[in-house]
N, C-alpha and C positions, 0 to 999 in steps of 0.2 A: 486199558491205557488211559492215564489221567492227562489232562491237557489244560492249558490256560490260554486265555486270548492275549494276544500281543498288547503292548502299551498303545499301539497305534489304533487298536480295535479291531484288527483282523483275527478272526477266530480259527485257532487250530485245533479245535476239539469240540465236542458236543456240550459238555458241561463247563461252565467257568469254576475255577477253584474257590474264590471266595468273592466277597462283595468288593473288595478292593483291587479286583484283578486288572483294572486299567491302568494302575500305577505301577505295578511289579513287573519283574522280567517274566518273559514267556516261559513255562515250564512243560515239558513233555516227559512223561515217565512211562517207560514200557513195561517195568517189573513193579510188581504190587507184592506187599507183605501181608501176612495175616493180621497185623495190629493196624493196619491202614483203615481209615474210616470209609464207610460206604457213603454214596451219594445222600442217602437219606439220614445217616447219622450226622454227616456234615452239615446238611440243611438245619439240623436241631442245634449244633454248636456255634455255627457261624454268627449269628446275630447275638449270641451271648458273650461273646468275646469283647473286651474293652476296645474303644475307639483309639486309634493311634493319636499320638500328640498332636501331630500336624493338622488333624481335622478338628480339634478342640481349641484351636488359637493358642497352643503352647509352644509352637515352635517347633523345629525338626524337619527332617526330610521325610518324603513318602517312604513306606516300607519297600525294600528291594525284592525281596522274597515273599512268595505265596504264602498266606497263613495256613491253608489247609497243609502245604507241605511241612510247616513247622510243629502243628498238632501232631501229623503223623509220625514226625521225628521223635517228638517228646514220648508219644505211647510207645514207640519201637524201643526206646531206651528203657522205660518203666518195664516192659513186658520181658526184654531179653537181658536186661542188666549189664549192657555194654557201657563202655566209656563214652563220654562226650566226644573224645577225639575219634572214636573209632566208628562213628556214624557212617553208614554205606554213603558212596558219592551220589547216589540217586537224590539224597536229602540235601537241603541247603547246607552251607558250611557250617560246622559245628559250633564255631563261636556265635555265629548269628542265632542258632537254636538255643544256645545256654543263654545268651544275654536276653533273647524274648522270653524265656522260661523264667529267669531271674525278675525280670521287669513286670511280667505279669504276677508274680508272686508278691512283689512289693506292693501293689494296687489291690491284694486280695482277690484276683480274678478266679483262682481255682476254686476258692470257697463259694463265690457267689455262684459259679457254674455248677459247682456239686449241690448246692442248695436248691438251685432252679430246676436241675434233672431229677434230684430225689423227689421233690413235690410232684412233679410230673409222673412220675414212676408210682407214687402213692396213688394219686387221682386215678391212674389206669387200672389199680387193683380195687378201686371202689372205696378207698379210704380218704380221711381228710388230708389236705396237703402238709399241715403242720403236725407233727407226731406229738402225742400226749403220754407217750411211756417210751422208755428206752433201757438199755443195758449198758454198764461201763465195765472195763476190763483193761488189763495192760500186758505188754509182752516185751521182755528183754531181748536185746539183739546184740550179737558180737559187732564190734566196730571195726572198720578196716583201718590201716596206718594213716589214711587221709583225714580221719576224724580228729580234731583238736583235742589236747590232753583236757583242757579245762572244760570241756563239754561232755566228757564220758566218765564212768564211775564203775563200780563192782556191785554187783547184785549177788549178795552173799547165798540168798535163797536159791537162786538158780544157777549160782556159779558162773556168771557171765560179766564179763568185762566189756563195756560198751555203754550202750543207750536203751532207754525205754520208751516206747511208744504206748499212750494212753489213748483209748478211743471211746466214744459214746456213739451208739448205733441205736436206729429205731427197731420195731419189733420185727420187720422185714430183713433186718441185718444191714441196712444202708446207712453209711456213715453219716453222722450229723457233725462231729468234731473231733480233731486229733491233736494231741500235745506231745512234743518230743523232750525228753529230759534225759539226765544222766541216769545210768541204770541204779544208781546208790540212792535215788530219791524214792521215798516211801509212796505207795500208791494213794493213800489217803492225804497225803501233802499235794501230790499233783492233781488230786480229784477236786480240791479247793479252788484251783485257778480254772481247771477244765469246766466244770460244772457252772462256775460264774460266768465264763465266756459263753457257754451254751445259753444260759438264762438271759443274758444280755443281748442276743441276737434276736433272729426271727423265730427261732424255735421256743420262744416265752411261753408257749401253750404246754410245753413239758412239765408234767408234775409228778411223774412217778419214774424211779430208777431202780432197776434191779442190780445187784452187786453180789460178789462173792465174799467169803469170809475176811478177805484182806481189808475190807472196808469197815469191818464191826467197830464197835467202842462208841466213841463220842461223836463220831462222823456222821451217823444219820441224823442224830438231834441237830448238830450244826447246820447241815443241809437244809433240815426243816425249818429252823430258826431264821436262818440268814437269807435262804433262796426261795423258801416255800416249797422244797422239794421232798417228797416222800422217797426215802431210800430203804428198800428191803433187801436184807442180806439172804441170799439163798445158801444155806449150809448144806454141807456133804451129809448123806446118809451115813449111819453107824454101820451098816452092812458092807462088807468087804467085797460085794460082787458089783459088777459094773451096773451103772444106772444112769440114764439121762437126766441130767439135773434140770429142774424147771426153769425156763427162760435163758439160762445161763448158754445153753447150747447155741443160741443165736448169735451171741457177741463171739463165741469160740469159732463158730463158722465163717463170721466176718473176717477173723484175724486169719483164717486158713486162706480164704479168698485173696486176701492182701499179700501173705507171704507166698502165694502162687506166682506172683509177679517177681521175677529175680531181683530187680533193683531194690526190692523192699525186703528180701530175704535176710540183707545184712546192711548195715548202715555204712554208706560210703561217703556221706555229704559232710562238708566243713560246717556249714551252718546248720543247726538243727532245723530251721525252718524249711530248708530244702528236701530234707528228709519227710518232713510233714506234707509238703508239697506233692512229692512223690506218691505219698499214700492216698492222697485225695485224687490225682490223675490216675491211680489204679482204680479207684472206686469209681470214678467218672466212666473209665471204660467199661466196667461192669454194669452200670446202669444203663449205658448207651446201647449196649447189646440187647437189653430189655425193650428199650424203647423203639429201636429200629433194626 
C-alpha cells in the first residue's frame, strides 16, 4: 500500500510519496501495478525532478497531486500503451498527468533525468560517466490517425507510412539522444541534427560512432570535419549465413527494448517531441530497474 501524509502533516502511511507531500492531497492506494516505482527507485527519481514554479518565485499554486503518482501514471501509460483518458482511477486525473508530462517535456526534464540516471548506471559498471563511443540507428514506425499529416511521411525502403525515430546509444545500449522525424527523412539528414545535438550537450566526450551502411558516403567525413566525430560504417558480410555484426547489435537491442513498451511500438502522438519523450521515459524505466 502506498500512502502520503495529509496536508496538515498527519501521516497516513510509513513512507511519504514525495518531497512536496505536505502540499498535495492525501493519497492512499491499495493496488499496485508492475510499472509502479519502488521506494528505492523513487528515492532516486524524486530529487531529480524539476522544482514546481511556485517554489521558484514564478507564481502558480502548489501542486495538488503527488508527484510519485504522476510518474507512476506516465510509466504505466508508456509500458501498457493505453490512452491518457483511459488511466485507471487509482492515478490522478488524466488531464493532470498529461499536463505535468507536457510541462516537464517543455523544460527538458526527461532528458536531464535520463542523462543523470545513465551516468550513474555507467559508474556502477566501472565505466566513466560520459561515454566516449556510441552507436546510431533509426527505426520506422507506423503512425496512428492521431498523428498530424504534416509530421508523417513514407519510408519507401521499409514500406512504412508514419514517423522515424533516430537514436544514439552508448556501448551499454543506454540511450543518449533521440530525434523523431517523418519517415521520409533520410537517416543521414536526421543524423546531422542528432549528432550536433549530442555534441553540444554534456556528452561532448563522445568521439567515435558506429553506424550501418545507411550512413556511408560523405557523411563520415562531414561528421569528422564539423563535429570532430569519427564515424565507422559497419558493413554486412558477403556471406548469406547469419552473423552478429560488430557493435551494431547493441543499438538493435536498444531498439528492441524500446519497442517492448507498447506506447513506443507505434506512434500515437501529435507533437513529435511527445513520442521522443515516451522513448526517454521507456529508457528511464529500464535504467531504474538496474539502479534499484
